[in-house]
N, C-alpha and C positions, 0 to 999 in steps of 0.2 A: 709306470702305468702299462697295462697290457696293450700290445700293438693293435689287437682287434678292437678293443674298447676305444682306443684313441682314433682309429680309423672310422669306427661307427659314429663317434661324437662329431668328428670333422665333417663327415658326410651329412649328418643331421643338421648341423649349423649351416652348411652350404645350401641345403634344401630350403631351410627356413628363410635364409637371406634371399634366395631366388624368389620365393613366394612373396616376401615383403616388397621386393623391388617391382615385381609384376603386379602386385595388388593395387587396387584403386578403391576410392570411395564411391559407391553407387548412390544414385539418387541425385536430385537437383541441388546445386549450390545456391545458397541464399544470396539474392541481389536486393540491395536496399531499394525500396519502392520510391518512385519519383512522383511528385504531385505538382500541379500548377499553383501559381501564387496569384490570387486575385488582387485587384487594385483597391482593396477596401481601405488601405491606409491613405488613399487619396482624399478621404473625408477630412483629414487634418487640414487640407487646404481650404475647404469650404466651411470650416467651423466658425461660428459667429459668437460663441460664448466667451466670457473673459478667461476662464481656465481652459487652455488649449492643449490638446494632445499634439506632440511634435515627434518627428522621426529622429530620435537621438538614442544614445545608449540607455538601455532599460535599467531602471533601478530595482534590483532584486528585493531589497527591503523597502517595498513601496509604501508601507504604512508610515514611514517617516515623512512622507509628503504632507501629511496632515499637521506635522510639527506639534504633536501632542505628547509631552513626556510621559503621561500616565499610560497612554496607549502603547508607546514604545516599550515601557517596562513590562506590560502584560504580554506583548508579543515575544519579548525576550524569554519569558518564563514558559511559553507555550510548548516549545519543542520537547522539553524534558518532562513536562507535567501532564500533557494531554494523554488520556487513556487510549483513545483511538489510535494515536500515533504509537503508543507503547505496544498495542496489539499488533499493529502493522510491522513493528520492529521484530516481534516474536515470529511472525510469519516469514519475514525476510531471513531470519536465522534458520528457520526450517528449510527454506529453499536453498540456502547455502549448504546446509548439511546434505540435502538431496544431491546437490551438484558434486559434493565430495564423494558421496556414495557411487554416483555414476562414473566419476573419474577413476575410482579404484579399479574398475574393470580393465583399465589399460595396462595394469601392472600384474606381474605374477603373484600368485598366492603361495605362501609357505606356512605350513602347519607343523608343529612339533607334537609328538605323542609318546607316552611311555605307559607300559601296562605290566601287570603281573597277573597270571592266571594259574589256578590249580585245576588240572584237567584229568579226565579219564575217558578213554575211548570205550564204546560199547562193543562187547565181545560178540554180540549178535549182529553188529553192523558191518562197517567196512573192514574191521579187524579180522572178521571171519574169512575175508578174501585173502588175507595175508598168512593164513595157516594157523591162526590161533583159535582153538576150540574151547568150549566151556570146561573140558576135562583136563586140559593141559595145565601143568603147574611147574614152576621153577623156584629154585631156592635163592635166586638173585633178585634184589629189588632194583627198581628204576633209579639210576643215579646219573643219568645223562650220558653215559658211555655205552649203553646197550641199546640195540635197535628197538624201535617202538613196536609193541605187540608181542615181544618174546621175552619180556622180563617181568613176569608177575611176581607179586609178593608171596612169601612162603605161605602155603596153605590156601592160596587164592587161585582163581582161574581167570584167564583173559588178561587184559592190560592193566597194569597198576596205575594209580593216580600219579601225576608228575607235576613239577613246577615249570612254568614257562615265563621267562623274563625277556622283555624287548623294549627298545626305544628307538626313535628315529625321526625322520622328517619326510613330509609329503609336499610336493610342489606341483603347480599346474599353471599354465599360461595359454590363453586363447590367442592364436595368431590372427590379428584383426585384418585379414586380407581385404575384405570387402567394405571395411569402414563401419561395421555395425556398432562397435563400441565407440568409435570416434564420433559418429552421428549422435549416439546417445549422450555423450558428454557435451556436444554442441547444443543439443536440445535442452539439457539440464542447465547449461550456462545461460541460455536465452531466457528460460523460465525464471532463473534467479534474477536476471536483469529486469524482467517484467515485475517481479515482486518488489524490487528496489524502486521502480517507477511508481508502483502502487503506494509505497511508503511516501514518496514525494507528493503524490496526488492527495493523499489523506492529510498530510501536513499542510499543503496549500489550502485545502478546503477548511481545515481547522483555523488557519490564520484568517481567512476571509470571514468565517463565521464569527470569530472573536471580534474582528473590526466592526462587523455589522451590529453585533449585540452592543458594543461600546457606543457606536453612533446612536443606536436606538435608545440607549440609556440617557445620553446627553439630550436627545430630542425630547424624551419624556420629561426630563428635568426642566427643559426650557418651556415646554407646554405648561408644566405646573407653575412656573414663575409667571407666565402670561395669565393663567387663570387667577392667580392671587392678585396680580395687578388689576385685572378687570373686576375682581371681587371688591377691591378697595374703591374703585370708581363707582360700582353699583351701590355700595354701602353709603358713600357720600351722597349719591343721588337720592337714596332713600331718606337720608336725613333732611335733604333739601325739600323733598315733597312733604315730609311731615311738618316742616316749618311753614311751608306755603298753605297747608291745610289749616294749621293753627292760625295763620293770618287771614284765612278765609279767601285766599286767592284761587285755590283749586279744591278738588273733591277727594274723597277717600279712594276713588278709582285710581288715581295716580299713585297713592301709597301702596295699593294692592299690586299694581303693575310693577312698581319698584321692588317690592318685597319678593314678587315672583322671580324677577330678574336675579336678585341676590341668591335665592334658593337654587335657581337653575345653574348659576355659575358654581355654587358650592357643590352641586351634585357631580361636577366634573372632577373634583379634587380627589375623592377616594379612589376612583378608577386609575387616575394618573399615579397616585402614591403606590397602589398595588402593582401597577405595571413597572414602576421603578424598582420595586423589590424583586419582581420576577426577572427583570433584566440583569440585576446584580447576581441572582442565583444562576442564570444561564451562563454568565461569564465564569462564575465559580465552577460550574460543571466542566467547562472546557479546560480549566486549570486544575481539575481534580480536587477542588476545595468543597468543604461542606457548606450547606446553605447558611448564608449570613456571614461567612468568613471574610468576605471582601467588603462588607458594608462600611466599615470604617474607612477603607481606602477610596471607595467610590460614592459614598453617600453625599459628599459635598457637590453641589450643583455646579456644572460648567456648561458653557455654550457648546453647540455642535461645532466640531472642528472646521476650520476654514479650508477652502480648497486652495491648492497651489496655483500660481500664475501659469505654470507650464507642467505638462505631464509627459515625461519621456517614455515612449512606448516601444523603443527598439526599432528593428527593421523587419520587413515582411519575411525575408529569408530565414530569420531566426526563430520564427514561431514553431516550425516543425521540430526544431532542435531543442526548444525550451519547454514545450508543454508536456507534462508527465504522461497524460493519457495517450498522446500520439506516440511517444517513445515506448510506452507499454504495449500498444497495439503493434508496433513494429517488432518488438521482442517476441510477442506471441506468434506473429507471422514467421519469424525466424525459427522458433521452436517447432511450429507445424511443418515447415519445410524440411527441417532436419529429420523429423519423424518419418517422412516418406523414405528417406535413405535407410533408416532402420528397418522399415517394412520390406524394402526391396532386398536388403542384405539377408533376410531370413530365407530367401529362395535359394541361397547358395550354401555350399558345404561349410561347416565349421571345423576348423583344425585346431587342436590343442596339443601342447607338449606337456606330458605328464612324467613324473618321476618320483621315486621314493628311495631313501637310503637309511640304514640303521643297523642295529645289532640285535641278535636273538640268541638266547642260550637257555639250556635247561638248568644251569647253575649260575647263581649270581656272581660267583667268584671269577668266572671267566667271560662275563658278559661284555666287558670292554676289550677283549682280545680281538686282534685283527681277523682271526679265523671265524669269529662270530658275526662278522659283517655280512650284509646283504644289500642288494640294490635292484631296483627295477626302473627302466627308463624307456620311453618310446612315445611316439605321436599317436593321436587318436583322431578320427574323422567321423563326423555325423552329417548325414545328408537327408533332407526331407524327400520322401518318396510319395506318400499319400497323406494329405492333411484334411481331406474332405472340404476343400474350398476355404479353409481358415486363412491361409496366407494371402490369397487373392482378396478375400473379404477385408482383411486388415489393411492391405494396400489401398483398396478403394476408399476405405474409411479415412485413412490418413490424407489421401488426396482431396477428399471432400472437406475435411477439416482445414486443410491449407487454403482451399478456395474460400471458405467462410472467413478465415482470418484475413485474407486479402480484401474481401469485401468490407469487413469491419474496420480495417485500417482506412480505407477510402471514406467510409462513413464518419469515422472519428475526425479525420482531417476536415471534411466538409462541415461538420458541426463546429469545429474550432473556428473556422473562418466566419461562420454565421454568428457565433457568439461575439467575436471581436467586432464585426460590423454592427450588430445590434447594440453592443455596449457603447461604441462611438456615437451612434445616432442618439440613443437615449441620454447619454451624458451631456451632449450639446443641447438637446431639447429641454432637459430639466433645468439647466442653468438659465436658459432664456425664459422659461416659465417662472423661475425664482425671481428674476429681475422684474418681471411684470408684477408679481405679487408684492415685491418691495415697494413699487410705486403705488399699488393699491392701498397698502397699509398707510403710507404717508397721506394719501387723500382722505382715508377714513379717519385718521387722527385729527386732521384739520376739520373734517365735517363734524366730529363729535364736539370739538371745542365750540364751533359755531352753534351747534344745536343746543348745547348747554347754556350758552349766552342768550340765545333766543328764547329758551324756555324760562330763564330767569326774568326776561323782559315780558313774558306772557304772550309772545308772538306765535308759539306753536304748542301743541299738546305734548304731554310727556311720552305718549306712544311714539312720537317721532324720534324722541331722544333714545328710546329703547331700540328702535330699529337701527339707528346709526351705531349704537354701541354693539349690537349683535353683529352687524356687518364688520365692525372693527375686530371683534373677537374671532370671527370666522377667518378674516383675512390674516390676522396674526398667526393663528393656528396653521393655516394653510402655508404661510411663509416658512414657519419653522419646520413643518413636515417636508416642504420642498427642499430646504437646506439639507435635511437628513437624507432625503431621497437622492440628491445630487452626490452626497458623500457615498451612499450605497452604490450608486452607478459607477463611481470611480473605483470602488472596491471590486465591483463586478468586472470592470474593464481590466484591472490589474490581474485578477484571477484568470480571465479569458486569455490574457497574454502569457500566462503560465509562470508568473514570478512568485517568489516567496519561499522556495525551498533551497535555493542556491547558497544562501548565507548561513545555513545550518550545517554544522560539522557532524552530519548524521552518518549512518552506516554506508559504507561504499562497497560495491561489488568488485572483487579482485578478479581480473580477467586471467584466463589460463594462457 
């Protein structure tokens, strides 16, 4: 190698090394935000209901607390079947691709190129400065060994056409002294993490929605069973009144009242049947099934799932680490912080190392000869001088976006604690309401038996029997709805705690 070339290369590498050692990443470094931990979990000590939340290791697959095999099977299918989750997976793949694009800027670029051109210079252009006039002619044609502009074809004037063969490589690398590229990679990685947390959040919401729809289906089926039971009671009462009218003990008024009661109860059944169908369809949509596809699986009536004796809810310090929306807000704050560094780096010069090497020849036969070789190497520097306020405006924009992201993070954490506190309160309250309704149903059942006996004995009017039966029907319906509401409150509590995505072997973000 030529001594001067070696000396130049050594000096250039020394300069680059010095710049890299002296370089620094401008802009603020991200610091994970801290937040207070309210004492909302203290409500577990004051809970009065039978199913009690306890501070113990949280169960990620919380739907198994209901001990319902059908629900467990549906939840197992959800992660792979749900279309919202699939769309979130596509968005996650997009963010990972963007992360890879940003990371490519850390490395040199190397391009290869080859070309063949048939060229002829204009005799009235630059060639005229070389002494070639339109009247000059020569008998020698261009063959690659005659100077350009003095070898026209016989009978022609000016420069002849010639062949030009060349191939080689171009390389370029930005020396990231101020950390602009590294901040860009940092921001892209954080946004990819935010997209992953969005995937988790969508999966969690889909799981909760599936569980709610399933509970609502079982609630509807239970209400339908109650309506049919009361319909049988009403029909038997109608027969009794008809017998008593035939015996002359009562009047047609009792028959009309009994008939009206039968029709009233019957009017509830079509609504409940249609609601059952729509619940099955709602579950089908969550599993990407066509309407009616799950009817055979879910049509058989089952009771509303029973609540567990204890509900492990984890520990207060884990909430921020587990809830996907909080983790997403933190990742977005991280990306916004890194973007400030990118904006600040634009104020400083950009230094790039550029080079190209290859071969060029007028004849294809000697293109690969060492004598045909050529190269260009050297650094380049660009420095902003006047941007019309664009750089300052961009920096102020990024700083304002970072402030907004910090505020949204605090807002998200505050909402999370509110949701947990509300869920604990409502879960305990609804269970206590359910227990009172259970007692009310027992008393109404006893009252109906007494009323029927007294009616047969002629001690009361049939209108009294109708009132007691209506109260029983209302109490039974309220009790079943309360059971379903308590289940839904448990689902809301588990969702507020952020569980349900950890057990899925979904896409993972690979850290750089």
